[in-house]
DRENVO-520076 format. One record per residue: residue number from 1; residue in three letters; y, x, z of N, C-alpha, C, CB in turn. Coordinates in Angstrom, 3 decimals, padded with zeros to 6 digits, m for minus. Each point is the difference from the previous one (the first is absolute). Glycine has a CB too. Layout:
BEGIN
> num; residu; n_py; n_px; n_pz; ca_py; ca_px; ca_pz; c_py; c_px; c_pz; cb_py; cb_px; cb_pz
> NUM; Ala; Y; X; Z; Y; X; Z; Y; X; Z; Y; X; Z
...
end
This chain:
BEGIN
> num; residu; n_py; n_px; n_pz; ca_py; ca_px; ca_pz; c_py; c_px; c_pz; cb_py; cb_px; cb_pz
> 1; Unk; m019.467; m014.698; 025.484; 001.191; 000.700; m000.445; 000.733; 000.524; 001.238; 000.187; m001.458; m002.094
> 2; Unk; 000.333; 002.659; 001.977; 000.702; 000.606; 001.131; 001.439; m000.473; 000.046; m001.491; 002.002; m000.131
> 3; Unk; 002.097; m001.830; 001.257; 001.414; m000.330; 000.149; 000.808; 001.070; m000.709; m000.398; m001.183; 002.215
> 4; Unk; 001.125; 000.802; m003.224; 000.723; 000.975; m000.825; 001.131; 000.693; 000.730; m000.584; m001.366; m001.945
> 5; Unk; 000.962; 000.854; 003.083; 001.087; 000.625; 000.757; m000.486; 001.171; 000.853; 001.160; m002.205; 000.036
> 6; Unk; m002.459; 002.252; 000.206; m000.510; 001.030; 000.913; m000.969; 000.963; m000.664; 000.292; m001.612; 001.837
> 7; Unk; m000.370; 001.613; m003.144; m000.897; 000.920; m000.690; 000.555; 001.419; 000.087; m000.747; m001.842; m001.565
> 8; Unk; 000.089; 002.714; 002.329; 000.552; 001.336; 000.247; m000.011; 000.921; m001.215; m000.748; m000.271; 002.316
> 9; Unk; m000.087; 000.005; m003.287; m000.118; 000.887; m001.167; 001.083; m000.233; m001.045; m002.434; 000.054; 000.403
> 10; Unk; 003.214; m001.073; m000.204; 001.005; m000.345; m001.005; 001.395; 000.312; 000.516; m001.499; m001.796; m000.901
> 11; Unk; 002.367; 002.290; 000.005; 001.396; 000.226; 000.408; 000.730; m001.337; 000.137; 000.004; 002.250; m001.164
> 12; Unk; 000.998; m002.252; 001.999; 000.802; m001.205; 000.178; 000.775; m000.303; m001.287; 000.197; 000.464; 002.487
> 13; Unk; m000.046; m001.737; m002.755; 000.734; m000.421; m001.190; 001.484; 000.287; 000.158; m001.709; m001.779; m000.431
> 14; Unk; 002.354; 002.096; m000.677; 001.448; 000.196; m000.044; 000.643; m001.288; m000.513; m000.260; 002.513; m000.395
> 15; Unk; 001.572; m002.574; 000.453; 000.675; m001.185; m000.521; m000.251; m000.148; m001.500; 001.761; 000.220; 001.783
> 16; Unk; m001.929; 000.915; m002.494; m000.289; m000.066; m001.434; m001.360; m000.660; m000.251; 001.388; 002.074; m000.370
> 17; Unk; m002.340; m001.830; 001.280; m001.308; m000.639; m000.135; 000.112; m001.510; 000.140; m001.086; 002.061; 000.899
> 18; Unk; 001.917; m002.503; 000.036; 000.185; m001.446; 000.176; 000.711; m000.604; m001.215; 000.094; 000.313; 002.507
> 19; Unk; 000.852; 000.408; m003.073; 000.663; m000.478; m001.221; m001.016; m000.106; m001.132; 002.182; 001.052; 000.726
> 20; Unk; m003.074; m000.075; m000.839; m000.973; m000.030; m001.089; m000.986; m001.154; 000.135; 000.231; 002.464; m000.190
> 21; Unk; m000.454; m002.964; 001.416; m000.852; m001.176; 000.175; 000.555; m001.186; m000.782; m000.682; 000.828; 002.273
> 22; Unk; 001.992; m000.902; m002.386; 000.669; m001.104; m000.685; m000.069; 000.131; m001.522; 001.519; m000.208; 001.963
> 23; Unk; m002.014; 001.326; m002.447; m000.200; 000.271; m001.429; 001.204; m000.345; m000.886; m002.395; m000.421; 000.403
> 24; Unk; 003.543; 001.014; m000.132; 001.144; m000.282; m000.887; m000.271; 000.404; m001.453; 001.515; 000.326; 001.959
> 25; Unk; m002.453; 000.583; m002.164; m000.347; 000.396; m001.372; m000.712; m001.131; m000.753; m000.178; 002.385; 000.773
> 26; Unk; m000.256; m003.434; m000.085; m000.653; m001.140; m000.647; 000.981; m001.120; m000.335; m002.083; 000.581; 001.226
> 27; Unk; 003.356; m000.396; m000.896; 000.980; m001.037; m000.309; 000.121; m000.228; m001.502; 001.237; 000.599; 002.081
> 28; Unk; m001.726; 000.329; m002.876; 000.035; m000.163; m001.451; m000.772; m001.251; m000.423; 000.192; 002.496; m000.271
> 29; Unk; m001.124; m002.946; 001.091; m000.756; m001.212; m000.313; 000.908; m001.225; m000.065; m002.005; 001.005; 001.104
> 30; Unk; 003.210; m000.877; m000.571; 000.943; m001.113; m000.060; 000.572; m000.185; m001.390; 000.548; 000.397; 002.377
> 31; Unk; m001.003; 000.395; m003.331; 000.412; m000.204; m001.380; m000.370; m001.420; m000.432; m000.287; 002.475; m000.503
> 32; Unk; m000.708; m003.068; 001.164; m000.391; m001.372; m000.321; 001.040; m001.024; 000.452; m002.379; 000.707; 000.186
> 33; Unk; 003.338; m000.278; 000.603; 001.108; m000.884; 000.379; 000.959; m000.162; m001.179; m000.205; 000.721; 002.422
> 34; Unk; 000.327; 000.320; m003.222; 000.965; m000.027; m001.113; m000.238; m001.131; m000.995; 000.198; 002.441; 000.262
> 35; Unk; m001.448; m002.727; m000.686; m000.166; m001.146; m000.909; 000.491; m001.314; 000.607; m001.953; 001.172; m000.996
> 36; Unk; 001.783; m001.338; 002.299; 000.513; m001.210; 000.651; 001.508; m000.081; m000.085; m001.941; 000.035; 001.539
> 37; Unk; 002.604; 001.105; m001.311; 001.463; 000.040; m000.101; 000.432; m000.308; m001.431; 000.113; 001.692; 001.874
> 38; Unk; m000.767; m001.054; m002.831; 000.370; m000.172; m001.415; m000.242; m001.431; m000.460; m000.551; 002.405; m000.428
> 39; Unk; m000.631; m002.946; 000.758; m000.315; m001.358; m000.454; 000.907; m001.047; 000.653; m002.370; 000.723; m000.355
> 40; Unk; 002.630; m000.563; 001.635; 000.909; m000.949; 000.662; 001.403; 000.095; m000.582; m001.361; 000.163; 002.098
> 41; Unk; 001.775; 001.038; m002.450; 001.344; 000.155; m000.563; 000.107; m000.605; m001.394; 000.274; 002.077; 001.345
> 42; Unk; m001.399; m002.247; m002.025; 000.020; m000.667; m001.301; 000.367; m001.479; 000.167; m001.739; 001.619; m000.871
> 43; Unk; 001.354; m002.187; 002.011; 000.325; m001.390; 000.282; 001.362; m000.143; 000.662; m002.427; m000.471; 000.217
> 44; Unk; 002.870; 001.531; 000.454; 001.287; 000.006; 000.692; 000.692; 001.325; m000.290; m000.872; m001.541; 001.829
> 45; Unk; 001.384; 001.729; m003.039; 000.545; 001.298; m000.402; 001.123; 000.526; 000.888; m000.627; m000.617; m002.278
> 46; Unk; 001.375; m000.281; 002.891; 001.102; 000.460; 000.846; m000.491; 000.560; 001.325; 001.461; m001.694; m001.070
> 47; Unk; m002.647; 001.351; 001.465; m000.480; 000.309; 001.347; m000.156; 001.488; 000.283; m001.149; m002.160; m000.058
> 48; Unk; 000.603; 002.923; m000.875; m000.228; 001.414; 000.277; 001.326; 000.722; 000.190; m002.131; m000.070; m001.324
> 49; Unk; 003.077; m000.170; 000.442; 001.297; 000.656; 000.116; 000.711; m000.405; 001.289; 000.161; 000.070; m002.498
> 50; Unk; m000.297; m001.325; 002.887; 000.662; m000.483; 001.212; m000.696; 000.461; 001.274; 000.764; m001.968; m001.293
> 51; Unk; m002.030; 002.303; 001.185; m000.790; 000.243; 001.205; m000.678; 001.365; 000.014; m000.363; m002.435; 000.130
> 52; Unk; 001.070; 003.447; m000.589; m000.564; 001.349; 000.036; m000.349; 000.379; 001.432; 001.335; 000.646; m002.035
> 53; Unk; m000.486; m001.011; 002.972; m000.287; 000.336; 001.402; m001.240; m000.746; 000.494; 002.452; 000.411; 000.403
> 54; Unk; m002.659; m001.648; m000.872; m001.211; m000.736; 000.379; m001.249; 000.702; m000.514; 001.302; m002.137; m000.024
> 55; Unk; m001.232; 002.655; m001.178; m001.144; 000.721; m000.565; m000.277; 001.263; 000.815; 000.535; m000.901; m002.303
> 56; Unk; 000.499; 001.618; 002.674; m000.193; 001.222; 000.796; m000.557; m000.321; 001.387; 001.885; 001.087; m001.252
> 57; Unk; m001.370; m002.136; 001.871; m000.524; m000.428; 001.307; m001.450; m000.459; m000.147; 002.324; m000.685; 000.748
> 58; Unk; m002.603; m000.043; m001.804; m001.364; m000.472; m000.249; m000.972; 001.146; m000.212; 000.947; m002.060; m000.992
> 59; Unk; m000.522; 003.073; 000.253; m000.872; 001.166; m000.210; m000.244; 000.738; 001.309; 000.861; 000.221; m002.344
> 60; Unk; 000.175; m000.100; 003.167; m000.165; 000.657; 001.297; m000.941; m000.808; 000.897; 002.310; 000.994; m000.206
> 61; Unk; m002.179; m002.307; 000.179; m000.880; m000.868; 000.779; m001.449; 000.152; m000.445; 001.890; m001.614; 000.318
> 62; Unk; m002.121; 001.564; m001.608; m001.365; 000.136; m000.530; m000.590; 001.366; 000.333; 000.582; m001.581; m001.854
> 63; Unk; 000.226; 002.616; 001.768; m000.477; 001.347; 000.327; m000.379; 000.094; 001.478; 001.456; 000.959; m001.820
> 64; Unk; m000.643; m001.550; 002.699; m000.301; 000.043; 001.438; m001.292; m000.752; 000.310; 002.458; 000.155; 000.504
> 65; Unk; m002.640; m001.318; m001.110; m001.207; m000.790; 000.257; m001.233; 000.702; m000.566; 001.370; m002.114; m000.043
> 66; Unk; m001.261; 002.658; m001.151; m001.124; 000.752; m000.563; m000.340; 001.189; 000.896; 000.667; m000.707; m002.330
> 67; Unk; 000.352; 001.387; 002.829; m000.231; 001.143; 000.881; m000.660; m000.421; 001.304; 001.971; 001.134; m001.012
> 68; Unk; m001.597; m002.290; 001.540; m000.673; m000.512; 001.202; m001.484; m000.192; m000.296; 002.126; m001.149; 000.771
> 69; Unk; m002.427; 000.559; m001.932; m001.398; m000.194; m000.382; m000.728; 001.338; m000.160; 000.642; m002.141; m001.141
> 70; Unk; 000.033; 003.148; 000.590; m000.616; 001.317; m000.156; m000.268; 000.663; 001.347; 001.156; 000.235; m002.197
> 71; Unk; m000.231; m000.380; 003.135; m000.206; 000.578; 001.340; m001.261; m000.605; 000.617; 002.507; 000.349; 000.308
> 72; Unk; m002.624; m001.646; m000.410; m001.177; m000.691; 000.524; m001.265; 000.512; m000.682; 001.399; m002.035; 000.487
> 73; Unk; m001.355; 002.164; m001.796; m001.146; 000.475; m000.764; m000.398; 001.417; 000.402; 000.705; m001.468; m001.889
> 74; Unk; 000.264; 002.344; 001.984; m000.288; 001.398; 000.371; m000.644; 000.077; 001.379; 001.935; 000.769; m001.403
> 75; Unk; m001.387; m001.496; 002.349; m000.496; 000.038; 001.373; m001.426; m000.560; 000.088; 002.366; m000.232; 000.838
> 76; Unk; m002.574; m000.941; m001.434; m001.298; m000.664; 000.127; m001.092; 000.646; m000.850; 001.227; m002.095; 000.472
> 77; Unk; m000.845; 002.812; m001.511; m000.990; 000.619; m000.886; m000.285; 001.458; 000.294; 000.735; m001.578; m001.693
> 78; Unk; m000.073; 002.152; 002.669; m000.118; 001.454; 000.187; m001.434; 000.461; 000.243; 002.298; m000.024; 000.916
> 79; Unk; m003.094; m000.752; m000.207; m001.391; 000.406; 000.246; m000.794; 000.052; m001.301; 000.118; m001.018; 002.290
> 80; Unk; 000.151; 000.099; m003.211; m000.680; m000.023; m001.287; 000.577; 001.061; m000.941; m000.468; m002.455; 000.305
> 81; Unk; 001.776; 002.633; m000.240; 000.672; 000.949; m000.881; m000.436; 001.437; 000.261; 001.936; m001.553; m000.100
> 82; Unk; m002.432; 001.838; 001.286; m000.454; 001.352; 000.328; m001.134; 000.444; m000.912; 000.685; m000.375; 002.368
> 83; Unk; m001.385; m000.578; m002.968; m001.132; 000.315; m000.872; 000.345; m000.102; m001.480; m001.498; m000.815; 001.788
> 84; Unk; 002.769; 000.610; m002.093; 000.459; m000.101; m001.380; 000.784; 001.267; m000.328; 000.092; m002.554; 000.105
> 85; Unk; m000.507; 003.267; m001.143; 000.605; 001.290; m000.340; 001.512; 000.025; 000.015; m001.970; 000.390; m001.344
> 86; Unk; 002.612; m001.293; 000.617; 001.470; m000.016; m000.083; 000.629; m000.544; 001.279; m000.172; m000.296; m002.479
> 87; Unk; m000.380; m000.797; 002.967; 000.583; m000.664; 001.164; m000.210; 000.784; 001.292; m000.378; m002.166; m001.144
> 88; Unk; m000.573; 003.064; 001.153; m000.275; 000.789; 001.210; 001.174; 000.891; 000.380; m002.417; m000.035; m000.580
> 89; Unk; 003.358; 000.227; m000.315; 001.154; 000.856; 000.270; 001.199; m000.777; 000.546; m000.798; 001.506; m001.809
> 90; Unk; 000.651; m002.798; 001.947; 001.103; m000.821; 000.501; 000.227; 000.283; 001.486; m000.517; m001.792; m001.715
> 91; Unk; 001.765; 001.656; 002.172; 000.310; 000.258; 001.412; m000.799; m000.862; 000.981; 002.264; 000.638; m000.746
> 92; Unk; m002.575; m001.857; 000.372; m000.752; m000.867; 000.912; m001.393; 000.554; 000.272; 001.286; m001.967; m000.849
> 93; Unk; m001.780; 002.805; m000.048; m001.316; 000.618; 000.174; 000.147; 001.357; 000.686; m000.863; m001.198; m002.052
> 94; Unk; 001.826; 001.982; 001.617; 000.115; 001.392; 000.455; 000.799; 000.199; 001.285; m000.176; 000.610; m002.355
> 95; Unk; 001.021; m001.554; 002.706; 000.925; 000.199; 001.118; m000.317; m000.943; 001.160; 001.762; 000.734; m001.623
> 96; Unk; m001.258; m000.357; 002.767; m000.110; m000.823; 001.206; 001.221; m000.923; 000.034; m001.311; 001.814; 001.276
> 97; Unk; 001.091; m003.071; m001.590; 001.073; m000.981; m000.068; 000.099; m000.794; 001.295; m000.315; m000.148; m002.472
> 98; Unk; 001.515; m000.239; 002.801; 000.223; m000.862; 001.152; m000.148; m001.455; m000.439; 001.553; 001.710; 001.068
> 99; Unk; m002.450; m002.417; m000.430; m000.194; m001.419; m000.310; 001.304; m000.770; 000.178; m002.405; 000.165; 000.716
> 100; Unk; 003.144; 000.149; 000.334; 001.269; m000.681; 000.257; 000.987; 000.229; m001.139; m000.381; 000.250; 002.464
> 101; Unk; 000.486; 000.988; m002.928; 000.932; 000.296; m001.095; m000.432; m000.717; m001.273; 000.519; 002.239; 001.025
> 102; Unk; m001.813; m002.266; m001.303; m000.497; m000.689; m001.197; 000.309; m001.498; 000.086; m001.838; 001.726; m000.254
> 103; Unk; 001.593; m002.327; 001.399; 000.281; m001.428; 000.172; 001.501; m000.270; m000.137; m002.012; m000.223; 001.514
> 104; Unk; 002.824; 001.071; m000.892; 001.453; m000.177; m000.113; 000.480; 000.199; m001.437; 000.247; 000.776; 002.368
> 105; Unk; m000.847; 000.170; m003.076; 000.354; 000.222; m001.404; m000.338; m001.239; m000.820; m000.398; 002.480; 000.255
> 106; Unk; m000.812; m003.007; m000.058; m000.400; m001.205; m000.723; 000.961; m001.160; 000.300; m002.407; 000.768; 000.072
> 107; Unk; 002.623; m001.026; 001.210; 000.862; m001.115; 000.388; 001.433; 000.190; m000.479; m001.449; m000.362; 001.985
> 108; Unk; 001.949; 001.588; m001.919; 001.357; 000.280; m000.464; 000.155; m000.231; m001.494; 000.226; 001.653; 001.830
> 109; Unk; m001.200; m001.169; m002.606; 000.068; m000.201; m001.449; m000.155; m001.476; m000.365; m000.927; 002.304; m000.336
> 110; Unk; m000.020; m002.985; 000.976; m000.214; m001.419; m000.294; 001.234; m000.811; 000.380; m002.477; 000.280; 000.369
> 111; Unk; 002.993; m000.055; 000.834; 001.187; m000.743; 000.440; 001.211; 000.338; m000.860; m000.906; m000.037; 002.333
> 112; Unk; 001.088; 001.307; m002.640; 001.120; 000.401; m000.851; m000.073; m000.651; m001.367; 000.106; 002.158; 001.215
> 113; Unk; m001.302; m002.185; m001.792; m000.176; m000.641; m001.297; 000.305; m001.486; 000.051; m001.712; 001.701; m000.549
> 114; Unk; 001.284; m002.354; 001.623; 000.257; m001.444; 000.123; 001.462; m000.295; 000.306; m002.343; m000.305; 000.785
> 115; Unk; 002.999; 001.158; m000.020; 001.433; m000.177; 000.262; 000.781; 000.134; m001.317; m000.275; 000.911; 002.371
> 116; Unk; m000.065; 000.099; m003.159; 000.656; 000.151; m001.299; m000.287; m001.210; m000.890; m000.178; 002.508; 000.195
> 117; Unk; m001.061; m003.003; m000.165; m000.362; m001.175; m000.798; 000.853; m001.198; 000.401; m002.351; 000.867; m000.236
> 118; Unk; 002.596; m001.014; 001.530; 000.789; m001.130; 000.492; 001.447; 000.044; m000.498; m001.467; m000.067; 002.020
> 119; Unk; 001.932; 001.242; m002.410; 001.348; 000.113; m000.546; 000.099; m000.609; m001.396; 000.328; 002.068; 001.357
> 120; Unk; m001.472; m002.284; m001.999; 000.012; m000.491; m001.375; m000.150; m001.514; m000.093; m000.948; 002.174; m000.692
> 121; Unk; m000.236; m002.686; 000.989; m000.218; m001.441; m000.135; m001.277; m000.400; 000.720; 001.208; m000.011; m002.207
> 122; Unk; m001.328; m001.283; 002.515; m001.256; m000.474; 000.606; m001.212; 000.267; m000.906; 001.310; m001.772; 001.210
> 123; Unk; m001.140; 001.631; m002.515; m001.093; 000.279; m000.927; m000.437; 001.456; 000.104; 000.855; m001.784; m001.543
> 124; Unk; 000.102; 002.687; 001.583; m000.342; 001.421; 000.084; m000.711; 000.293; 001.318; 001.977; 000.583; m001.453
> 125; Unk; m001.592; m001.248; 002.524; m000.665; 000.186; 001.296; m001.455; m000.460; m000.087; 002.203; m000.318; 001.206
> 126; Unk; m002.431; m000.860; m001.781; m001.359; m000.537; m000.102; m000.888; 000.943; m000.819; 000.909; m002.353; 000.180
> 127; Unk; m000.405; 002.842; m001.290; m000.795; 000.906; m000.838; m000.210; 001.333; 000.724; 000.904; m001.102; m002.098
> 128; Unk; 000.082; 001.563; 002.839; m000.138; 001.235; 000.777; m001.051; m000.146; 001.092; 002.394; 000.539; m000.473
> 129; Unk; m002.413; m001.684; 001.125; m001.032; m000.260; 001.013; m001.383; 000.001; m000.665; 001.644; m001.365; 001.389
> 130; Unk; m001.744; 000.772; m002.566; m001.274; 000.019; m000.731; m000.421; 001.434; m000.309; 000.532; m002.249; m000.999
> 131; Unk; 000.419; 003.100; 000.641; m000.275; 001.410; m000.297; m000.507; 000.709; 001.259; 001.781; m000.001; m001.805
> 132; Unk; m001.149; m000.259; 002.924; m000.418; 000.594; 001.269; m001.381; m000.511; 000.405; 002.409; 000.202; 000.700
> 133; Unk; m002.630; m001.492; m000.836; m001.300; m000.580; 000.342; m001.120; 000.528; m000.887; 001.182; m002.038; 000.782
> 134; Unk; m000.862; 002.309; m002.048; m001.034; 000.538; m000.889; m000.498; 001.352; 000.508; 001.040; m001.214; m001.946
> 135; Unk; m000.142; 001.999; 002.529; m000.405; 001.280; 000.583; m000.861; m000.187; 001.237; 002.083; 001.014; m000.889
> 136; Unk; m001.747; m001.997; 001.707; m000.805; m000.283; 001.193; m001.387; m000.491; m000.379; 002.083; m000.546; 001.265
> 137; Unk; m002.151; m000.370; m002.216; m001.287; m000.551; m000.435; m000.866; 001.103; m000.614; 001.080; m002.254; m000.406
> 138; Unk; m000.463; 003.148; m000.330; m000.730; 001.079; m000.660; m000.523; 001.038; 000.990; 001.413; m000.364; m002.013
> 139; Unk; m000.656; 000.653; 003.061; m000.293; 001.137; 000.868; m000.596; m000.311; 001.371; 001.818; 001.057; m001.170
> 140; Unk; m001.544; m002.216; 001.731; m000.297; m000.229; 001.412; m001.249; m000.865; 000.186; 002.444; 000.208; 000.498
> 141; Unk; m003.389; 000.298; 000.322; m001.155; m000.827; 000.354; 000.469; m001.203; 000.816; m001.522; 002.030; m000.019
> 142; Unk; 000.849; m003.129; 000.015; m001.345; m000.183; m000.509; m000.062; m000.357; m001.480; m000.616; m000.695; 002.265
> 143; Unk; 001.739; 000.364; m002.894; m000.038; m000.355; m001.418; m000.196; 001.255; m000.837; 001.492; m001.991; 000.415
> 144; Unk; m000.555; 002.917; m000.387; m000.047; 001.290; m000.696; m000.684; m000.106; m001.370; m000.046; 001.135; 002.232
> 145; Unk; 000.717; m001.769; m003.164; m000.587; m000.248; m001.323; m000.336; 001.279; m000.752; 001.279; m002.108; m000.079
> 146; Unk; m000.705; 003.227; 000.457; m000.310; 001.246; m000.709; m001.454; 000.401; 000.183; 002.363; 000.723; 000.299
> 147; Unk; m003.045; m001.284; 000.695; m001.406; 000.311; 000.240; m000.947; m001.033; m000.602; 000.695; 001.141; 002.082
> 148; Unk; m000.160; m002.139; m002.765; m000.819; m001.067; m000.556; 000.021; 000.066; m001.524; 000.473; m001.443; 002.014
> 149; Unk; m001.659; 001.550; m002.586; m000.117; 000.113; m001.458; 000.771; m001.123; m000.683; m002.254; 001.093; 000.249
> 150; Unk; 002.941; m000.763; m001.294; 000.817; m000.868; m000.830; 001.287; m000.454; 000.694; m002.090; m000.747; m001.105
> 151; Unk; 002.031; 000.469; 002.393; 001.216; m000.406; 000.691; 000.981; 001.158; 000.121; m001.316; m001.706; 001.259
> 152; Unk; 000.796; 002.939; m001.239; 000.907; 001.143; 000.070; 000.874; 000.052; m001.238; m001.658; 001.259; 001.393
> 153; Unk; 001.070; m001.408; m002.553; 000.762; 000.045; m001.252; 000.919; m001.216; m000.107; m001.873; 001.275; m001.111
> 154; Unk; 001.359; m002.428; 001.477; 000.800; m001.221; m000.069; 001.207; 000.080; 000.928; m002.062; m001.297; m000.574
> 155; Unk; 001.847; 001.761; 001.801; 001.117; 000.050; 000.947; 001.015; 001.070; m000.384; m001.530; m000.810; 001.796
> 156; Unk; 001.091; 001.882; m002.419; 000.947; 001.007; m000.490; 000.766; m000.515; m001.218; m001.503; 001.818; 000.863
> 157; Unk; 000.806; m002.543; m001.731; 000.649; m000.464; m001.229; 001.054; m001.063; 000.270; m002.091; 000.518; m001.231
> 158; Unk; 002.018; m001.200; 002.358; 000.994; m001.023; 000.320; 001.376; 000.622; 000.224; m001.805; m001.413; 001.016
> 159; Unk; 001.837; 002.709; m000.728; 001.285; 000.665; 000.220; 000.849; 000.066; m001.268; m001.079; 001.333; 001.799
> 160; Unk; 000.453; m001.351; m002.962; 000.787; 000.044; m001.245; 000.843; m001.258; m000.172; m001.767; 001.430; m001.040
> 161; Unk; 001.195; m002.646; 001.137; 000.865; m001.179; m000.100; 000.979; m000.120; 001.171; m001.828; m001.132; m001.248
> 162; Unk; 001.444; 001.650; 002.414; 000.951; m000.016; 001.122; 001.195; 000.876; m000.339; m001.871; m000.389; 001.657
> 163; Unk; 001.622; 001.584; m002.176; 001.111; 000.894; m000.368; 000.861; m000.615; m001.098; m001.400; 001.983; 000.635
> 164; Unk; 000.759; m002.600; m001.629; 000.765; m000.650; m001.063; 000.885; m001.098; 000.591; m001.833; 000.511; m001.669
> 165; Unk; 001.287; m001.287; 002.600; 000.767; m001.077; 000.619; 001.128; 000.550; 000.877; m002.051; m001.445; m000.046
> 166; Unk; 001.823; 002.579; 000.690; 001.087; 000.634; 000.753; 001.158; 000.320; m000.933; m001.652; 000.965; 001.640
> 167; Unk; 001.358; m000.370; m002.798; 001.053; 000.308; m000.970; 000.708; m001.251; m000.482; m001.287; 001.998; m000.704
> 168; Unk; 000.513; m003.018; 000.417; 000.562; m001.279; m000.445; 000.946; m000.561; 001.054; m002.070; m000.453; m001.354
> 169; Unk; 001.618; 000.473; 002.624; 000.790; m000.590; 001.094; 001.262; 000.797; 000.293; m002.105; m000.894; 000.970
> 170; Unk; 002.176; 002.150; m001.399; 001.235; 000.774; 000.167; 001.103; m000.554; m000.892; m001.345; 002.043; 000.573
> 171; Unk; 000.937; m002.637; m001.684; 000.960; m000.510; m000.983; 000.151; m001.515; 000.093; m000.583; 001.907; m001.503
> 172; Unk; m000.532; m002.587; 001.712; 000.010; m001.457; 000.065; m000.543; m000.425; 001.358; m000.294; m000.202; m002.518
> 173; Unk; 001.188; m000.075; 003.434; m000.383; m000.267; 001.390; m000.536; m001.402; 000.233; 001.708; 001.627; 000.660
> 174; Unk; m001.664; m002.490; m001.681; m000.388; m001.395; 000.216; m001.161; m000.466; m000.871; 002.336; m000.418; 000.625
> 175; Unk; m002.828; 001.273; m001.508; m001.105; m000.405; m000.863; m001.111; 001.046; 000.050; 001.599; m001.250; m001.504
> 176; Unk; m002.795; 000.808; 001.152; m001.142; 000.899; m000.106; m000.256; 000.318; m001.466; m001.002; m000.939; 002.120
> 177; Unk; 000.379; 002.072; m002.388; m000.380; 000.275; m001.387; m001.059; m001.014; m000.447; 000.526; 002.475; 000.296
> 178; Unk; m000.619; m002.719; m001.588; m001.012; m000.921; m000.493; m001.419; 000.464; 000.422; 001.518; m000.581; m001.965
> 179; Unk; m002.351; m000.381; 002.299; m001.370; 000.309; 000.422; m000.752; 000.759; m001.078; 000.000; m002.039; 001.431
> 180; Unk; 000.262; 001.701; m002.694; m000.680; 000.702; m001.093; 000.338; 001.488; 000.000; 000.040; m002.108; m001.348
> 181; Unk; 001.173; 002.435; 001.710; 000.422; 001.401; 000.089; m000.716; 000.706; 001.153; 002.247; m000.613; m000.967
> 182; Unk; m002.353; m000.055; 002.100; m000.675; 000.594; 001.157; m001.487; 000.206; m000.273; 001.675; m001.089; 001.512
> 183; Unk; m002.296; 000.144; m002.187; m001.416; 000.141; m000.306; m000.272; 001.078; m001.040; m000.279; m002.391; 000.561
> 184; Unk; 001.241; 002.602; m001.452; m000.173; 001.030; m001.019; m000.009; 001.359; 000.658; 001.118; m001.437; m001.725
end
């Protein structure tokens, strides 16, 4: 693989290209946080009304951590994405990206997400770290579960109960959702 910073045939990335690495258009996947918020509020009805700001901070934290994972995915997959019709149009494939900027973007989003998580509760921090680690396990060698049959689907599917638990922890900072709910 060539050094993406020195490829002469590619135009230099713009700030918009770096923003697109974070895939803000994929934040819609956080809809899975809403059932956690709703179910936790059924057990603690006063919590949602009292903690609207906690929910907003929690959503921002989850979005930042997911975006950190997407930046990592875009960067590490660009060589493979060049051969995929839709993904071949992504900036990580078409543009000359700065490794330093990509690393700083990842670290900034991950740290920002964890700082926001720390504003909520220790439980929310632990679940946020699990969310961040799931992205590392999925994307980074030598584990890189996305390249291992069955483990790719399993490691991606774990994000659904993590997101549900993030929503739950926004409302109930001291309890976990029932295991039966997470397994469902």
